C-alpha positions, 0 to 999 in steps of 0.5 A: 503708548498714545493717548487721544483726547476727544472733545465736543463743543469744548468738553472732553468726551472720550479718551483713547489709550493705545499701548503697543508693547501690551497690545492693549486698547483702552476706550474711556467714554467720560460722559457715561463713566465707563471704560472698556479694555480690548487686546489688540491683534498682531496684525493691528500692532504691526500696522500701527507701528508702521504707521507711527512716523507718519504722525510722530515725524514731522517730515514724514507727516509733510511728506504724506501730504506732498505725495498727494496731488496738490497746488501751493497757497499763498503764504499767511501768518498762523500763531505768530509764525510765517507759513507756507500751505498746499491744498489737495483734492486728491481722494483717489486712494481714500474712502471718500467721495470728495476731499479737500485737505490743506497743510500749513508749515513754518517757513522757519522750521518746515514743521507742521502748524495747521492741517485742515480736512473737509471730506464727504463719504458715500453717504453724503456725510460731511466730516471735518478735521483740524490738527493744530497746536503742534508741540514737537520734541516735547519732553513727556513723563510717563504720567503724560501718556499712562492710562488713567481711569477714575476710581467711579468708572465701570468696565464695559467689557470685564471679559476683554480686560481679563483677556489682556491681564491673562496675556500679561500674566497678571492673574492668580491661580486659585484652583485646578479641578480635573475630571476623568471619566473611565473610557470616555475622556478627561477635562481639566479646568483652571480657576484664576482670580483677576484685580480689575483696574477699578478695584473689582475682583473677579474669579474666571474658570478657564479651560486648560486642557480637554481631551476625548478618546474620539469623536463619537464620545463627545456628546456622551462625554458632555452628558456624563459631565452634566450628571456628574455635576448633579451627583456632586450637588447631592454629596461628596463621592468616595474619598481616594485620598490626596496627591501633590502636583506642580502647576505653573511653578506652584505646588497644589495638593489634589483631593480625589473623589470617586463617583458612579454614574447611573450606567455604572461608568466610574468618574474620578473628580480631583480639586487642587489647591495651592499649598 
């Protein structure tokens, strides 16, 4: 887990959490009192794991800078520590028009003390970055990096958060609906309940299974489902009784009804609820 706090004019304006184990990114723009959860792709997680040592291991960070074309700077004292420095203008492998970077390391420990980067992109926008106040080998508790979202913040992307909860198995199966159209196709839908991190409860219909006899029937099947929805609104169909089925490790009791479409096609609609 990593946490990045970004400041502007001395005020925190954004917090970013990356949790590689759960493949989750959380953005918290504090001024807007919002948050957004996104799923990380496998490629992005692999890239982050591969680059982890560059930012968490002091020697790897030093090596990253030494691998660029550079020259030595005169020693100077920073925060009470005597430091050696190097400077580079090597932007050959970076997406910038020009770049100047300086790294200062402690003479005593060899650990980075200060990194300063000034770059100009292809749009002539100037970027400056300062990395300082390093604290190496600190003992951290889970609370130091655990995502914390204030209770009055609202989600920017509910669907994205529900996708993450779904991948983590943090959802409750409320209902299963199945529609079988004679001679055309079959559709089964699961309805899940999610509890979001801001306390909201959201129910979501998710297609679990969809089969059509052949490509020629796809458009016909869609039209038949629309007609069935109109018939269900008008009233219940013929009662076909109930049956039980195990779904995702739980027993569901299904109530079946029969409908007839305007062309005489027979449709069986079932809804299953957990016992």
